[in-house]
Structure formats: C-alpha cells, structure tokens
N, C-alpha and C positions, 0 to 999 in steps of 0.2 A: 514443492517444499512445504513441510508442515508449518502451521502458523507459529508454534512455539519456537521453531528454528528461526523463523523470520524475526520474531520478537527478540530473541537472544542475539541476533546479528544485526539489529536495526541500524546501529551507527555505521556499519560496514555497507549495508545495502540500501539505505534510504534514498540514495541518489537514483537508483533504478526506478523507484516509485515516482520520483520527481520527473524522470525522463518519460515515464508512461503518462503521468498526469501532471502536465506542465503548469496547471493552475495552482498546484500545491506550493505554498511559499515555504521558505526555510523555517519560519515561525510555526507553520502548520506541521511540518515534519518534526519539529522539536516537541510540539504538543502531542502528536500521535505516539511517539516513543514505542512504536511497534504494536500498539493496541489496535486490534482490528475494528472494534466498535467505534473508536475515535476516527479511524480512517474512513469508515463508512459515513460517519457524520460529516466529515470534511468533503468527501466526494458529493454527498447530497447538497451541501451548501455551495460548493464551488462550481458544480456542474449541473445543478438542478435536476438530478435524477432521483428516482425512487430508491428506497432502501434495498429492495430485492435486486434491482439492476446493479447497484453499487457492490453488493455482496457477490453477485455473479461475476462482475468484472475482476474483483479482487481474487476470487477463487481461481479464475482462469489464469490470471497473472501469476499467482503464487505457484500454480502447477508448472507454468513455463519457467519459473526460476529454477526449478529442479533440473531442467534441461540445459540451463545456462552454464557453459563450461568455465566461466570466469569465477564461479562461486567456489 
C-alpha cells in the first residue's frame, strides 16, 4: 500500500500498526497521524533500532497491507 493511502486511512488502519508494533501506545499512534517520519522516530525510540531498520520494517509492513483482504 502506498504511504499516501496509509496516511489517508490512518484512523481506520492504525490498529494494524499497533498489532505489529505492540510497544506503540495510543498516544504514539495519535502523534504519528499517518506520518511515516514520526513512525520511524517512535520505532527508534520504543524498539532501540536504527533509522534504516525502522524504514525497512515499515516498508515491508506497508507492502503487506496491500495483500490484506480486510482493507
């Protein structure tokens, strides 16, 4: 799924991100508001991973959202 689609549907799909990254709080999700750069920062902070790894995980997850039949 393209990131602009994710951003536009954030309220609908943010739970999927919380399912994937359980350390994201509801407050984190409200702050992210579909912004990829903010999500990268939260993953770095909450999981102690580097920016490149966070981006890789996000990109892989967003590609898999495309295949998700519940979307």
